[in-house]
Steps between C-alpha positions, in 0.01 A plus 500: 500500500125529457264545796283191519257656751148578377411861429393676815253786486341740748426874505852582618690273256287644221663838547861386542562601138444864592790475745730313262433741214608787724849355569756747350751374247822410676347458841732296724324491838134456596302483817156328524328656803252266671619210284255248650537170313777653293351467151578860394847486638573188297363667185712813565802277533461403134563863412723630781811327632473594869152467653392526863157403630395636843203389705425497876336156486742209552257236380441653155874552461553129537284450192657794319843334528365211292430744212861606451785405733721776351279788611604657834208439732478734797255479794432852618299821495559717195472817708779403743718247320847665465537482124744766368312798356480532119625141460239344268439575133151353537280518807193292428193414702175304430213505748713624783457877548153453660668298776684813611288765675678825402501551124734798496754319717480189290542671162781717643680182611467341160636814335791516745606147411488565125824596327512809279364400158315206654133432531235439764240271353200388703164332456277546798160453649282784629143567601229636271356834604376669180244413228776440244647235733179305477532485121845350533377258766223370275740468207736314732234248595438422133869482417585285798222255416642451149853441624378272781318280245809485288775459761346442842626712786830417670475572871804661657589433867591858599289687760205692371385850608139575392352747464796720411546796733558751214270610219621530140474873542720484811771316307488736205532807726791347698683412177461856373647634818789253547577385148457801268446398144397143586267325262194373689237284332176344625478138394221246491485214750541729800851620424690816412850545349760758600822553307754767589834556333750658737692783340857408408768662708 
């Protein structure tokens, strides 16, 4: 059945493809951390049979359930929710890590929930602190303007934290400490990507 809804675009949706491309072949379980309106979880469900979306906000989860009734929607805190360790082949997150104050604790938790051979794939927001960040910010303004003219901007209903508490450099250093070998990339439109493949058992 085709989706009759119009194409939705915003800075976060734009980078969903980075998450989807990181899904390992044969992945059976996925967790969308800070699922918000549930768009990423619904997209993951097209690739992975068993998908869970977790978010602390009950109101956005009501909307998320309309995206895909077969995703398991959980209201809770990712740091304390009693998911079994190493139980997800994919642990994904878009625009969520900056909502959690302790980077090392957050990334450690995502790694703990990832099964051996699985992946942590995140797109996040951070704060500019270096001259190179300004270059990306300017490029992001230009890029966003072009996409906005073409698609408009779809407004999500999830809570917003701005400015982010962490700098891009903070995130990169934390990933190097907690997720050795992770691939970190600075993106335009005020985002970064982080992909870490957990070693197989």
